[in-house]
Every structure is written in structure tokens, then in C-alpha cells.
N, C-alpha and C positions, 0 to 999 in steps of 0.2 A: 455474700459479696463476693466470693471468686464469680460471679455472675455477672455482676455488676462492672468485676476488671475486665472480663472477657468483651464486655463491651463496650467499655470504655477504648480497648486495646482494637478491636474489629473497626470501631468509629472514626479512628486516627488512623488505621490503615486505607479505608477505603478514601479517604477526605486527603489525606496526603498528597505533595505536588509531585507529577512526572514529569511534567518538563515545562516547553514554556513556546509559547509563539514565536518563532524568530523571523518570520517576516508576512507581510499583509498585504497584500493588491487588491482594491476593490471593499467591497464589505462583506461579512460573515457571521454567523452567530455562534455561541456554544451553548446547547443545552445541557441546563445540571440540573439533574431532580427533577422539580417543579418551575425552574428559572431557568429564563432565556437571558443571556447575556452578549454584548457586543464586544465580537473580538479585537482585540488592542496588541500592539508588538509590546514583547515583552509578557504578556497578560500568562501566570502559571495555570498548569491545565492537572485536572485530578483524573480518577480512574471513574470510570462508566461517562465520560464528558463526551456530549455530542457533537461534531462540528457539521456546520451547515454551512454550503457557500452558496451566493447569488449568483448571475448570467455576468461574466468576465471578471469575476475574484477568483483568488487564489490564497492559500494558506499554509506557509510553512512550518512543521512545529517539529522542535528539538526535543528529543527524551532525553531523560538522565545517563543515559549511555550512551548519545550521541548518534543514537538513531534517528534516520532524518524522514520523515513524511511530507511531501507536497502533495497538495490538497487541490483539484481544479475548481474549474465553474461546476455550477448547478449539480453540488455533488454532497452526499451526506454519509460522514464516517463517523465510527465511535473508538475508543480504547475500552474494552473489555475488562482487561487485566493487565496491570503491570508491574515485576518488581526486577528492581535490580542489585542484587545481590552476589553471589557465589558462583560455582560454575552447577551448583546441586540444587540452588532455588529462585535461579533467574529466569522470566517469564513474560512475554510480552505475545497479549491477544488482542487482536484487533480485526474490524469486519465494515465492510464499505457496504452501504444498503444501494448506493446509486452514485454514476459519474466515474470518477478518475482519479488514480491517486498513484504518486511513485514513492518508491521509498530505497533507501539507503541505510541497510544496517549496521546498527554499530558494534558493541564491545559484546552486545548478550546474545548477536548473530555467531560469534566467535567461540563464546564461552557455554552456551547452551542452543544452539542452534535449533535442535528435536524440540525445543521447548517455543518458538516464534513460530507464531502461527496467526494467517492473516485469513478472513473468511468473506467467500464476495456468497450470491445467491445461491451460487449453484456447484460451487467448488470451497476448498481449504487447501491455501498455499501454506507447503511446508520450503524453510530456504537451506539453503548454502553459503555464507559466503556473499551475499546478494544485492543487485542494485535492480528493482526491478519494478511492475506497474500492472493494474488493471484500469480496462477499463470497462464499464456496465453500460450500454446502450440496451433498445429496445430488441429485446428477442436475442440478445448477444452478448458474449461475455470476453474480452479477448487482455490474455495474462502475457506479459510480455519481460522476458529474462535479459536482462543488456549485462552484467557480471556474474559469474558463480551460476548456481543453478536451482532449479527448484523444484520440486515434487507437487505433483497438483492433483489431489484423490477427488473423485467425484463415484459416486455411486457406484462404491468397492471398489472401484478402478484405480491407480495411481499414473499419472501421466510425468514421467519427466522431461524438464524444459531447459535445455542448456543454452548460456549465454549466446546470442544473436538467434533466439526463437520464438515464437510465442506459441499459444493454443488458444485455438478458437474454443469456444462453447455456443452451443446455438442448437433449439430443440434435440435436448439430450445425446450429443454428439458432439467428441470430441476431435478436432483437425489442428497437427502442429505445423506451423508454417517457417519456415526463414524469415526474418524481420532485416530490413536494410533502406534506412530513411533514401540513400542514395542511390540504391538499385530496385528499389520498388519491396514486394511481396514475392513470396516462392512457397509454392504450396509442396513438401516432401511428403511423398509416396514411397514407405519400407516395402521392399519386397526381397525377401533373404535375406544376404547384405550388403545389399545395395540400394542405397538413398537415391533416388530417381527425384530430381526435379522440376519443376516445370513453372514457368513465371505465371504470373497472376495477373491482369490488368487493375490499376489501382482506381477506376472509376467509381470503388465500391465506396460507399457516403462514411459506412460507419471503419473504413481504412484510413480513407483521408485525413478524417476527426481525428485517428489516435496520433499521425504522423503530425496534426496541425498544434494538437496539444504536449507530441512531443519537444517538438518545436520550440516552442515559447515556454516551457520550464527551464528553469536555472539548472546547471550543474552546478551541484554543490558539494564539494569534498568535503571527508569529517573531519580536516583543520581547519574549515572556514565553513562552521556551522552556521554564520549569520548573515552569509553573502543572501544581498535584496534581490529580488524579482526585476529581471529586466522589465524597462519600458516597453518594450514592442509587446 
């Protein structure tokens, strides 16, 4: 009897709603267990749901704690675990297989930031009151922090990424750069206590791609979680 009750409790937990689709541009699907569903505005999401977007499409997810996740085109994003409770039992675990996402953390990011984790192919991102994004392109991952700060762990080493900075991961190497849409990219070389900044050309296709994606993403404050995507 106890085993049966535990099974029912576990099943209810796994299939409980964790949030909703706040906005959709283009077409996308949700892979849920063995089923593939078309994404619709207002659609409820569950733990283990995988969102798959197509070319030119974007999906915005509003989780129960008002965490906002915007998933870019040609992307695959998975909600591995989610619980919105108190300081000691809330958690968010997500990962991206390909493409681009941007997230503005909600209440869990304030209650239990140490239990808010996002994984890429190469790294684990920990947050501290953050607005951040990740872009996975061929042979390279770019993790950008717009507000707050990130702790990005890779191969047993943790890199701190502050607001206005980005971390590039390529061929097992990590490089921190200053990021500015208006002023371009700047590589930061740390020597002792001196930060020497060298301007980079923005001819690199991956960097142009991330700037274009960021320009096209909506700025969505937590107070207005249902703002639609711009038409541009």
C-alpha cells in the first residue's frame, strides 16, 4: 500500500505543471515522454519537457516563480527538474542541447540561487540574481551575463562571469570577454591586478550571430511576464 501511494505521489510530482508558454513566434514542438505536441500560447509545461524550435521561431516560457526563459531558433531546451517552494526545497535544473536561450531569473533565483543550474554541452552555469544567455554554435559555446553574475564550471574549474562579460568555450579552453552591443567585443587579459583590454574585430560569424539574436529578443521585466515578441 505504501509503495502504491509513493508511486502515485511521484507520478503527480513528475506531471505537475511547472509553468506556461508566455509567447510564441513561428512554430515549435514539445517532446513529452513519447509524444510530440505543437507549442501553443498558454500551454502548460511539465518536468522533463523538451522544447524544440525551428528556423525563425522563438518560444518564451514563464515558470511558476516568474523565471523567464526565451528559447531562440533552431534550439533544443529541456526542463530537467523544477520545484517552487521555500528557501530550502526550491530548485531549477535545465539544459540546452543546441541553439540559444536567454533567462531572467525569478523568485527561486533569490530564494535559492545555489540550486538554480543550467547545463550546456561543456559547462554548468550557476547564478546570482541574473539575466543571462547561452549560445551553442559549432565548436563553440558563448555564455553571456547581462545582470548579476554567473559561476560557470567546466572541467573542475569555475569561472566567474560578471555583468557585461561573456565566456567563450572552445576546444576545451575558456576565454572571458567584455560584451557591448554598441562598442563590440573586447578580450580581457588578466595580468596580476591589471586588466588589459584589447578590442576584437566583430567579423567572427558566431559573434555576429549572438548579437543579432540578442537584438531580436524581447526585453521582458518580471512585472510584465507576458510581453509578446517583437515582429522584427
